[in-house]
C-alpha positions as CSV (number, residue, x, y, z in Angstrom):
1,M,-32.3,-61.6,-9.3
2,E,-28.6,-59.6,-9.5
3,S,-28.5,-56.6,-10.3
4,T,-27.2,-55.0,-13.2
5,T,-26.6,-51.5,-11.8
6,Q,-23.0,-49.9,-12.2
7,P,-21.7,-48.4,-9.1
8,Q,-21.2,-44.8,-8.9
9,R,-17.5,-45.2,-7.8
10,F,-16.8,-41.7,-9.6
11,T,-19.5,-39.0,-8.9
12,G,-17.8,-35.8,-9.2
13,Q,-14.7,-37.1,-10.5
14,V,-12.8,-36.4,-13.9
15,A,-11.3,-39.2,-15.6
16,L,-8.6,-39.2,-18.6
17,V,-8.5,-42.2,-20.8
18,T,-6.2,-42.2,-23.9
19,G,-6.2,-44.4,-26.7
20,A,-10.0,-44.1,-26.2
21,G,-11.5,-44.4,-29.7
22,S,-11.4,-48.1,-29.8
23,G,-11.0,-51.5,-27.5
24,I,-9.5,-51.3,-23.8
25,G,-10.0,-47.4,-24.3
26,R,-13.1,-47.3,-25.3
27,A,-14.6,-49.8,-23.3
28,T,-13.1,-48.1,-20.4
29,A,-14.1,-44.8,-21.0
30,L,-17.8,-46.1,-21.2
31,K,-17.3,-48.0,-17.8
32,F,-16.0,-44.6,-16.1
33,A,-19.2,-42.7,-17.6
34,E,-21.7,-45.2,-16.4
35,Q,-19.9,-45.0,-12.7
36,G,-20.6,-41.5,-12.7
37,A,-17.6,-40.0,-14.0
38,R,-16.8,-37.2,-16.7
39,V,-14.3,-38.4,-19.2
40,I,-11.7,-36.4,-21.2
41,I,-11.0,-39.3,-24.1
42,C,-8.1,-38.8,-26.8
43,D,-7.2,-41.1,-29.5
44,L,-5.5,-40.3,-32.5
45,S,-8.4,-41.0,-35.3
46,P,-10.4,-38.3,-35.5
47,E,-13.6,-40.4,-36.7
48,R,-13.1,-43.1,-33.7
49,I,-12.9,-40.7,-31.0
50,H,-15.8,-38.5,-32.3
51,E,-17.7,-41.5,-32.1
52,T,-16.9,-42.6,-29.0
53,E,-17.9,-39.2,-27.7
54,A,-21.4,-39.4,-29.1
55,E,-21.7,-42.8,-27.6
56,I,-21.1,-41.6,-24.1
57,N,-23.0,-38.7,-24.3
58,E,-26.0,-39.9,-25.8
59,K,-26.3,-42.5,-22.7
60,Y,-24.7,-39.7,-20.0
61,P,-25.2,-36.2,-21.4
62,D,-22.2,-34.1,-21.3
63,A,-20.2,-36.3,-19.6
64,A,-17.6,-36.8,-22.7
65,K,-15.0,-34.2,-24.0
66,A,-12.7,-35.5,-27.0
67,F,-9.5,-34.6,-28.5
68,V,-7.9,-35.8,-31.0
69,T,-4.3,-36.5,-29.8
70,N,-1.1,-38.0,-30.9
71,I,0.2,-39.3,-27.4
72,A,3.7,-38.5,-28.9
73,D,3.3,-35.2,-29.6
74,E,4.0,-33.1,-26.5
75,E,2.3,-30.1,-27.4
76,Q,-1.0,-32.2,-28.3
77,V,-0.8,-33.9,-25.1
78,K,0.0,-30.9,-23.0
79,Q,-3.5,-29.0,-24.8
80,A,-5.7,-32.2,-24.6
81,V,-5.0,-32.7,-20.6
82,Q,-4.8,-28.6,-19.8
83,E,-8.1,-27.9,-21.8
84,G,-10.1,-30.8,-21.1
85,A,-9.0,-30.4,-17.0
86,A,-10.5,-26.8,-17.8
87,H,-13.6,-27.9,-19.2
88,F,-14.8,-30.5,-16.3
89,G,-12.8,-28.5,-13.9
90,G,-10.3,-30.7,-12.8
91,L,-9.0,-34.2,-12.9
92,H,-9.1,-37.2,-10.5
93,V,-8.0,-40.4,-12.7
94,V,-5.5,-41.2,-15.6
95,F,-5.6,-44.0,-17.6
96,A,-2.6,-43.7,-20.0
97,N,-3.7,-46.5,-22.4
98,A,-2.9,-45.7,-26.1
99,G,-0.2,-47.6,-27.7
100,I,0.8,-49.5,-30.8
101,N,2.3,-52.4,-32.1
102,G,4.4,-50.8,-34.4
103,A,6.9,-52.5,-36.8
104,V,7.4,-55.9,-36.4
105,A,10.6,-57.3,-37.8
106,P,13.9,-59.2,-37.1
107,I,16.3,-56.8,-35.0
108,D,18.6,-56.2,-37.9
109,E,15.7,-55.4,-40.2
110,I,13.8,-52.5,-38.0
111,S,14.9,-48.9,-38.8
112,Y,15.8,-47.0,-36.3
113,E,12.9,-44.4,-37.2
114,D,10.3,-47.3,-36.5
115,W,12.2,-47.9,-33.2
116,Q,12.0,-44.9,-32.2
117,R,8.4,-44.6,-33.3
118,T,7.5,-47.6,-30.9
119,I,9.1,-46.3,-27.8
120,N,8.3,-42.7,-28.3
121,T,4.4,-43.5,-29.1
122,N,4.3,-46.2,-26.2
123,L,6.7,-45.1,-23.6
124,G,7.0,-41.9,-24.3
125,G,3.3,-41.1,-24.6
126,T,2.8,-42.5,-21.1
127,F,5.6,-40.7,-19.7
128,L,3.8,-37.3,-21.3
129,T,0.3,-38.2,-20.3
130,I,1.3,-38.2,-17.0
131,K,3.6,-35.6,-16.8
132,Y,1.0,-33.1,-17.6
133,S,-1.8,-34.7,-15.5
134,L,0.4,-34.6,-12.2
135,P,-0.5,-30.8,-12.0
136,Y,-3.9,-31.5,-11.7
137,L,-3.7,-34.6,-9.6
138,R,-1.7,-32.7,-7.0
139,E,-4.2,-29.9,-6.6
140,Q,-6.9,-32.6,-5.8
141,G,-4.7,-33.8,-3.2
142,S,-4.7,-37.4,-4.4
143,G,-5.5,-39.1,-7.4
144,S,-4.9,-42.6,-9.7
145,I,-3.1,-43.8,-12.2
146,V,-3.1,-46.9,-14.4
147,I,-1.0,-47.5,-17.0
148,T,-1.7,-50.2,-20.0
149,S,1.7,-52.6,-20.7
150,S,1.3,-56.0,-21.9
151,I,2.6,-59.4,-21.1
152,N,4.9,-59.2,-23.6
153,G,8.2,-57.8,-22.5
154,N,7.2,-58.8,-19.0
155,T,6.3,-62.3,-18.4
156,T,6.5,-63.6,-22.1
157,F,9.2,-63.3,-24.9
158,A,7.8,-65.2,-27.7
159,S,6.6,-62.5,-29.8
160,F,9.3,-62.9,-32.3
161,G,9.9,-59.4,-34.2
162,M,8.6,-57.5,-31.7
163,S,11.6,-56.5,-29.8
164,A,10.7,-52.4,-29.8
165,Y,7.2,-53.2,-28.7
166,S,8.4,-55.4,-25.7
167,A,11.3,-53.1,-24.7
168,S,8.8,-50.2,-24.4
169,K,6.2,-52.3,-22.4
170,A,9.1,-53.5,-19.9
171,G,10.4,-49.7,-19.6
172,Q,6.2,-49.0,-18.8
173,V,6.1,-51.4,-16.2
174,A,9.5,-49.9,-14.5
175,F,8.2,-46.2,-14.8
176,A,5.0,-47.3,-13.2
177,K,6.8,-48.4,-10.3
178,M,9.4,-45.7,-10.2
179,A,6.2,-43.3,-10.1
180,A,4.2,-45.2,-7.6
181,L,7.0,-44.5,-4.9
182,E,7.7,-41.0,-6.2
183,L,4.1,-39.8,-6.1
184,A,3.2,-41.7,-2.8
185,R,3.6,-39.3,-0.2
186,S,1.3,-37.1,-2.9
187,K,-1.2,-39.6,-2.6
188,I,-1.4,-40.4,-6.3
189,R,-1.4,-44.1,-6.5
190,V,0.5,-45.6,-9.8
191,N,-0.5,-49.2,-10.8
192,V,0.2,-50.7,-14.1
193,I,-1.6,-53.6,-16.0
194,C,-0.4,-56.1,-18.6
195,P,-3.0,-57.8,-20.4
196,G,-2.8,-60.9,-22.8
197,A,-4.5,-61.4,-25.7
198,I,-7.4,-58.8,-25.7
199,S,-9.8,-58.9,-28.5
200,T,-9.1,-55.4,-29.9
201,N,-8.2,-53.6,-33.3
202,I,-4.2,-52.7,-32.0
203,D,-3.1,-55.0,-34.9
204,Q,-4.2,-52.2,-37.2
205,S,-1.1,-50.3,-36.0
206,T,1.2,-53.6,-36.8
207,E,3.6,-53.1,-39.8
208,R,4.5,-56.7,-40.0
209,N,7.9,-57.9,-41.7
210,E,7.5,-61.1,-43.6
211,S,11.4,-62.0,-42.4
212,V,9.8,-62.6,-38.9
213,E,9.1,-66.1,-39.9
214,K,12.8,-66.6,-40.3
215,I,13.7,-65.8,-36.6
216,A,10.5,-67.3,-34.9
217,I,10.8,-70.3,-32.9
218,P,7.4,-72.9,-33.9
219,M,5.5,-73.4,-31.0
220,E,2.5,-75.3,-30.6
221,F,-0.4,-75.5,-28.4
222,P,-2.7,-78.3,-29.4
223,Q,-5.2,-77.3,-26.6
224,G,-5.4,-73.4,-27.4
225,R,-3.4,-70.5,-25.9
226,Q,-6.1,-69.3,-23.4
227,P,-6.0,-71.9,-20.1
228,L,-9.1,-70.1,-18.8
229,A,-11.6,-69.0,-21.3
230,G,-10.4,-70.5,-24.0
231,Q,-10.7,-67.5,-25.9
232,S,-8.9,-64.0,-25.8
233,G,-10.1,-61.9,-22.9
234,S,-12.7,-59.1,-23.9
235,V,-12.2,-55.5,-23.1
236,E,-15.0,-55.3,-20.7
237,N,-12.6,-57.9,-18.6
238,V,-10.1,-55.0,-18.5
239,A,-12.2,-52.2,-18.1
240,D,-13.3,-53.7,-14.9
241,L,-9.7,-54.1,-13.6
242,V,-9.2,-50.5,-14.5
243,T,-11.8,-49.2,-12.7
244,F,-11.7,-51.0,-9.6
245,L,-7.6,-50.1,-9.2
246,S,-8.8,-46.0,-10.1
247,S,-11.6,-46.4,-7.4
248,S,-11.3,-46.1,-3.6
249,E,-11.8,-49.7,-3.1
250,A,-8.0,-50.2,-4.0
251,S,-7.0,-47.1,-1.7
252,H,-3.9,-49.0,-0.3
253,I,-2.8,-50.6,-4.0
254,T,0.2,-48.7,-5.5
255,G,2.8,-49.8,-7.5
256,A,1.2,-53.1,-8.5
257,Q,1.7,-54.7,-11.7
258,I,-1.2,-57.1,-12.4
259,T,-1.5,-59.5,-15.1
260,I,-5.2,-60.0,-17.1
261,D,-4.3,-62.9,-19.5
262,G,-6.5,-66.0,-18.4
263,A,-3.1,-67.9,-17.2
264,E,-1.8,-67.4,-21.3
265,S,1.4,-66.5,-20.0
266,L,1.9,-69.2,-17.7
267,L,2.2,-71.9,-20.7
268,C,5.3,-69.8,-22.3
């Protein structure tokens, strides 16, 4: 009979997870805790992040510390990282996951404010998370960073109206590769994952303009858009990938861009 015991990959380590109030972030924070880590968890929603904190601490006492954080706000990110690292005595792993879909509209109808909000949250928030985490990773003499990007803007370009989102996600990939090389001599690994359709609640942050229908090019997939599983991936699928990339088992992997979409992007 196959054992369901989780490997204790992160005993004695501290992991930071942004967007941990739901979806991929929540599942990954739980997975880190299951595998021995103490977790600094951040999310914009006070209700969601404290629910995640309570769930983790009920299963793994005192393993989680929550911070209500807007990752586009420099002072909030700085405070969460500094106070979290002080609370647990360090930082070893960073999962820069938080992001939004933002405004979905034709290019000539997106306000510059909406454009900036998406870029500042997704790309700017990733930068801030890593910037303020680096001193603690350097102090440990090594570390792992994983960034959540997307197939949108990298391997697929058919999400009409999502020019700001796709631009921010392409930017994350370039930033991850630059960071991987810059930080290699510090023994800090940086990898980026590109999920396809995953069952999360990110659509709650979407502001969809009805004019998108005017620019969309119709595409039909009679057999569905999920060749491997026939349905969207799960947050647990992504959590498994993130914890692997963050572990010593991936010690020679850095600068990698890994698609996790069940072959969805190969259709477009």
